[in-house]
C-alpha positions, 0 to 999 in steps of 0.5 A: 504786751500789756494784755499779758500783764493784765491777765497775770495781774487779774489772775493773782487778784482772783486767787487772792480773793479766793484765799482771803475768803478761805482765810476769813472762814478759817479765822486766820488773821495773818493769812487774811492780812497778807491775802487782802494786801495782795488782792488790793495791790494787784486788783488795783494794778489790774484796774489801773492797767484796764483803764489806761490800756483798755481791753482789748489794748490799743495798738500803738 
């Protein structure tokens, strides 16, 4: 089940990265802060899950 979590967190991190770039282009400070925060948090969760579980995840 951790591979599903990895995919969901990864997709959220990718969408947050796109949103961060769009808000930088439009010079929206608050939108940038929320998007960048989401990118950092979910990107970190994605990397941590990838390190601990591996991809493809190890079968227990």
